[in-house]
N, C-alpha and C positions, 0 to 999 in steps of 0.2 A: 335320780335327776335324768330328763331327757336330753341329749346334745342337742344344745340350740345352735340356730344358725348365727354364726357372729362375724361379722363385717367393722373393718376399720376403713375409713373414708378419709382419703388423706391427700394432698399433692407436695412434691417434691419442693422442698425450702419454705415448708409451712414452719413458721417458728415454734411452734405447739405441739408439731406431730410425735417429735419423739416422749415429748413427757406424757403424753398421751399413751401411746403406745407403751411406754415401760408400766402404768400403771393399770392397763389391759394385760399385760403379761403377768404382771403380778397376782390382780383377778386370777386369770384362769388358772395360773399356776395353784395358789390355792385352793382353788375347785376340783384340781386336777382333769384340769381340760386343755388338750393338747394344741388344738389348732382353730384358726380364724381367718377368714379371705381379706385382703389387703386390697384393696380398690385405690385408683387415681383416679380421683375426680375431674382431672382434667385431661384425660385419654381421651380420644375421638369415639373409641372402643364400648366406654363406660355408656350404659341404659341410663337415660335422660332421669329416670327416676330417682338416679343415686346422684347425680354430678349437680343437682343443685345445695345438696347440702355442705353445709359449711367445712372447713378442715382445720382439725379432725373432727369428726363424729364417730362415735361408736354404736352401731345398732345390733340388737341383739333382736332375732324372727322379726326386722323390720321395722325395731321400733326402737328412738331413740333412748338411751342411758337417763337424760333428765330431761324426758319430756318433750324436747323439741321438736321444732318440725323443719321442714327444707324449707330455704329459699327461693329467692327467682334465677338465681345464678349461684356459679361456685364462687366463693372466697375463704376469709379465714375466719374464725370462731373462737372467740372468747369465750370460756364461763366465768363463773362467778365461785370465787374464793383465790385462797393464797396461791394455787399452782396454775389457777387459770385452765385447769382441764377439771375432768372427773378423776374423784381420786378412783384408788383399788377397793376401799370399802363400798363406795356407790356402786361400782360394777357390780361386784359380789353381790348385793343386796337385791340390784335389778336384776341380774341373771337368777338369782333363787326365786324372786317373783314371777319370774316368766314360766321358770320351768316349773313351777309347783301346781299351775293351772291346767 
């Protein structure tokens, strides 16, 4: 498996960021991957193309793990499902599909 570019987009105070980060950490561990970039979408130095994603967002090679698209401005993001964030299995499956092509 080629190492994918993994980005975790969020902002301080986002109520779902920690749960999404935990799911990403679990997925990364199960795949033997070690690092990802953490990006504050409210930071003025963050590129515009990343600032319009909701918080939290997980991008693999620039693609959202749930197929979402950026909005017009940063904001909170709530996913379908009981935890309201992508679970580790969803993230693992997406990384495996993304790196097998």
